[in-house]
C-alpha positions in Angstrom: 0.0 0.0 0.0 1.4 3.4 -1.1 2.3 5.9 1.5 0.0 9.0 1.5 1.6 12.1 -0.1 3.4 14.5 2.1 1.5 17.7 2.8 2.6 20.6 0.6 4.8 23.1 2.5 3.8 26.6 2.0 6.7 28.9 1.3 6.7 32.5 2.1 7.2 34.7 -0.9 10.4 36.6 -1.0 9.9 40.4 -0.7 10.4 42.1 -4.0 11.2 45.4 -2.5 14.3 46.3 -0.5 14.1 47.2 3.1 13.4 50.9 3.7 16.6 51.4 5.7 18.8 50.1 2.8 17.0 52.2 0.2 17.3 55.3 2.3 21.0 54.6 2.9 21.7 54.3 -0.8 19.8 57.4 -1.6 21.8 59.4 1.0 25.0 57.9 -0.5 24.0 59.0 -4.0 23.1 62.5 -2.7 26.5 62.7 -1.0 28.3 61.6 -4.1 26.4 64.1 -6.2 27.3 66.8 -3.8 31.0 66.3 -4.4 30.8 65.4 -8.2 28.4 68.1 -9.4 30.6 71.1 -8.6 33.4 69.6 -10.6 31.2 69.1 -13.7 29.8 72.6 -13.4 33.3 74.1 -13.3 34.5 71.8 -16.0 31.6 72.9 -18.2 32.2 76.5 -17.4 36.0 76.7 -18.0 36.5 73.9 -20.5 33.4 72.8 -22.5 31.9 76.3 -22.9 35.1 78.0 -24.2 35.8 75.2 -26.6 32.2 75.3 -27.9 32.4 79.1 -28.3 35.7 78.7 -30.1 34.2 76.2 -32.5 31.3 78.6 -33.1 33.6 81.5 -33.7 35.8 79.5 -36.1 32.8 79.1 -38.5 32.4 82.8 -39.1 34.3 85.6 -40.7 33.9 89.3 -40.3 33.7 91.5 -43.4 33.7 95.2 -43.6 30.8 96.7 -45.5 31.3 99.4 -48.3 34.7 101.0 -48.4 35.5 100.3 -44.7 33.5 103.2 -43.3 30.6 101.1 -42.2 30.4 98.4 -39.6 31.5 94.8 -39.9 29.2 92.0 -40.8 29.6 88.4 -39.5 29.3 85.9 -42.4 29.2 82.1 -42.1 32.2 80.6 -43.7 32.2 76.9 -42.7 35.7 75.6 -42.8 37.0 78.8 -44.5 39.0 79.8 -41.5 40.6 76.4 -41.2 41.7 76.4 -44.8 42.9 79.9 -44.4 45.0 78.9 -41.4 46.4 75.8 -43.1 47.2 77.7 -46.3 49.1 80.4 -44.4 52.9 79.8 -44.8 53.6 81.4 -41.4 51.2 79.0 -39.6 52.7 76.0 -41.3 56.3 77.1 -40.6 55.4 77.6 -36.9 54.9 73.8 -36.6 58.3 73.2 -38.2 59.8 75.5 -35.6 58.0 73.7 -32.8 59.2 70.3 -34.2 62.8 71.5 -34.1 62.3 72.9 -30.6 60.8 69.7 -29.3 63.6 67.6 -30.9 66.1 69.5 -28.7 64.0 70.4 -25.7 62.4 67.1 -24.8 65.6 65.0 -24.7 67.3 67.8 -22.6 64.4 68.1 -20.3 63.7 64.4 -19.7 67.3 63.3 -19.8 68.4 66.0 -17.4 65.6 65.4 -15.0 66.1 61.7 -15.0 69.8 62.0 -14.5 69.4 64.3 -11.5 66.8 62.1 -10.0 69.0 59.0 -10.4 71.9 60.8 -8.8 69.8 61.9 -5.8 68.5 58.4 -5.4 72.0 56.8 -5.5 73.5 55.5 -2.3 76.4 57.9 -2.5 74.3 61.0 -2.6 74.6 63.3 0.4 72.4 66.3 1.5 69.5 65.0 -0.6 66.9 67.4 1.0 69.1 70.4 0.2 69.6 69.5 -3.4 65.9 68.6 -3.9 65.0 72.1 -2.7 67.8 73.8 -4.6 66.9 72.1 -7.9 63.1 72.7 -7.4 63.5 76.4 -6.6 63.7 77.7 -10.2 60.2 76.3 -10.8 58.9 78.5 -8.0 59.9 81.6 -9.9 57.2 82.8 -12.3 58.0 82.0 -15.9 57.9 85.6 -17.1 60.3 86.7 -14.4 62.7 83.8 -15.1 62.6 84.6 -18.8 63.4 88.3 -18.1 66.4 87.3 -16.0 67.8 85.1 -18.7 67.1 87.8 -21.3 69.3 90.1 -19.1 72.0 87.4 -19.1 71.7 87.1 -22.9 72.1 90.8 -23.6 75.5 92.1 -24.6 76.8 94.9 -22.5 74.7 93.8 -19.5 75.4 90.1 -19.2 78.2 89.0 -16.9 78.2 85.7 -18.6 79.2 87.3 -21.9 81.8 89.3 -20.1 83.3 86.1 -18.7 83.3 84.5 -22.1 85.0 87.5 -23.6 87.6 87.5 -20.8 88.5 83.9 -21.9 88.9 85.1 -25.4 85.7 83.7 -26.8 82.5 85.1 -28.2 78.8 84.1 -28.1 75.7 85.6 -29.5 72.6 84.1 -27.8 70.3 85.8 -30.3 72.0 84.6 -33.5 70.3 82.1 -35.9 72.7 79.4 -34.8 72.2 79.8 -31.1 68.7 81.2 -30.6 67.0 77.7 -30.4 69.4 76.5 -27.7 68.8 79.8 -25.9 65.1 79.2 -25.9 65.5 75.6 -24.7 67.6 76.9 -21.8 64.9 79.3 -20.8 62.3 76.6 -20.5 64.5 73.7 -19.3 66.0 75.8 -16.4 62.5 76.3 -15.0 61.0 72.9 -15.5 63.9 70.4 -15.1 63.7 70.6 -11.3 59.9 70.0 -11.3 60.2 66.8 -13.4 63.2 65.7 -11.3 60.9 65.7 -8.2 58.4 63.5 -10.1 61.1 61.0 -11.1 62.6 61.1 -7.6 59.3 60.4 -6.0 58.7 57.5 -8.4 62.2 56.1 -7.5 61.3 56.1 -3.8 58.5 53.6 -4.6 60.9 51.1 -6.2 61.3 48.1 -3.8 64.6 48.3 -2.1 64.9 44.5 -2.1 64.9 44.5 -5.9 67.8 46.9 -6.0 69.7 44.9 -3.3 69.1 41.7 -5.3 70.6 43.4 -8.4 73.7 44.5 -6.4 74.1 41.0 -4.9 74.0 39.6 -8.5 76.9 41.9 -9.4 75.1 44.7 -11.2 77.0 48.0 -11.0 75.4 51.4 -10.2 74.9 52.3 -13.9 73.4 49.0 -14.9 71.1 49.0 -11.8 69.9 52.5 -12.8 69.3 51.7 -16.5 68.1 48.1 -16.2 66.2 48.1 -12.9 65.2 51.6 -11.8 64.3 53.2 -15.1 61.9 50.4 -16.3 60.2 50.4 -12.9 59.3 54.1 -13.2 58.1 53.8 -16.8 54.7 55.2 -15.9 56.2 58.4 -14.5 58.4 58.7 -17.5 55.5 58.4 -19.9 53.4 60.9 -18.0 56.2 63.4 -17.9 57.0 63.0 -21.6 53.3 63.5 -22.3 53.0 66.7 -20.3 56.3 68.0 -21.7 55.1 67.5 -25.3 51.8 69.2 -24.7 53.5 72.1 -22.9 56.2 72.4 -25.6 53.7 73.0 -28.4 52.1 75.9 -26.4 55.3 77.9 -25.9 54.7 81.6 -26.1 56.6 83.7 -23.5 60.1 82.7 -24.5 59.9 83.3 -28.3 57.9 86.5 -27.6 60.6 88.0 -25.5 63.4 86.9 -27.9 61.5 88.5 -30.7 61.2 91.7 -28.8 65.0 91.6 -28.1 65.6 91.5 -31.8 66.4 87.8 -32.5 66.5 87.7 -36.3 65.1 84.2 -36.7 62.2 84.6 -34.2 59.4 86.5 -35.8 55.9 87.3 -34.6 54.6 84.0 -36.0 57.4 81.7 -34.8 55.2 79.4 -32.8 51.5 78.5 -33.3 50.6 80.4 -30.1 52.3 83.5 -31.5 50.4 83.1 -34.7 47.1 82.8 -32.8 48.0 85.9 -30.7 48.8 88.0 -33.7 45.6 86.9 -35.6 43.4 87.6 -32.6 44.9 90.6 -30.9 46.8 92.4 -33.7 44.8 91.6 -36.8 41.5 91.2 -34.9 40.6 88.1 -37.0 38.9 86.2 -34.2 37.6 83.4 -36.6 41.1 82.7 -37.8 42.5 82.7 -34.3 39.8 80.3 -33.1 40.4 77.9 -36.0 44.2 78.0 -35.4 43.6 77.3 -31.7 41.4 74.3 -32.4 44.0 72.9 -34.9 46.7 73.3 -32.2 44.4 71.5 -29.7 43.9 68.7 -32.3 47.7 68.4 -32.5 47.9 68.1 -28.7 45.3 65.3 -28.8 47.2 63.4 -31.5 50.5 63.8 -29.6 48.8 62.6 -26.4 47.5 59.5 -28.1 50.9 58.7 -29.8 52.9 59.2 -26.6 50.5 57.1 -24.6 50.4 54.4 -27.2 54.2 54.2 -27.5 54.6 54.5 -23.8 52.3 51.5 -23.2 54.3 49.5 -25.7 57.5 50.3 -24.0 56.1 49.5 -20.5 54.8 46.1 -21.8 58.2 45.4 -23.4 60.1 46.3 -20.2 
């Protein structure tokens, strides 16, 4: 005889809604997160998105004078006319050639000098590390314009003690000549920023595990080999970031060529760099559409450089 079926057990349905306490907690967390995040997006939109949007709008228009120039100006939609005008301008194209030559000299000097100083400070034989960190970083604390004026004084014949010392040794040097003006400009920028990048590299070196360095020493690696084969690959992220910031900053150089132009350097004209071309178009020629278009083209170059440096840096980090 078959056993009677077991009585069905009634199961309590699971609640489909979350407990009120949990929901209230999550709502308060979201409000707290929004309280911190929203001000950033508001400032980002005000100081970044809005100016870029306004520049894009300005770049699509040109201003034409009515009649014989006695009337007012009329804003006319030109589409990509300002972009083609900028790209067809020989001065604007040459400014990128000047920047390429400047970067080819400036970036190796900046990155190489900063890395060398950081490795020297991180070495076991270094003494008074705090003092040299401060001494090397102090030039960055001086405003760029003031630093450039000081170096312009040191470059000027009849005022510069440096030129007097060179003359006393029987030599001669013209910082404003076509052969030396580029190195003079590189010195203006490198002197101010080399200590800043050195601090970044030195901080990254402090994060390198000491046991890795000790193991390399035990294996017979010398100081130079330890620096190049152990330390440098381990701070690859800091190197890539610094190269990226250096490239983006180099294409925006303005103060140094402007001062050298005012001091009469023959090869530095008022359109030597893209930023000088933009300044001349906007504030001298009052062609705001052309200035906006040139600014956006320069920004596009910065984006491309950022992508290339990041891509190459990631490959180097993966290989090392």
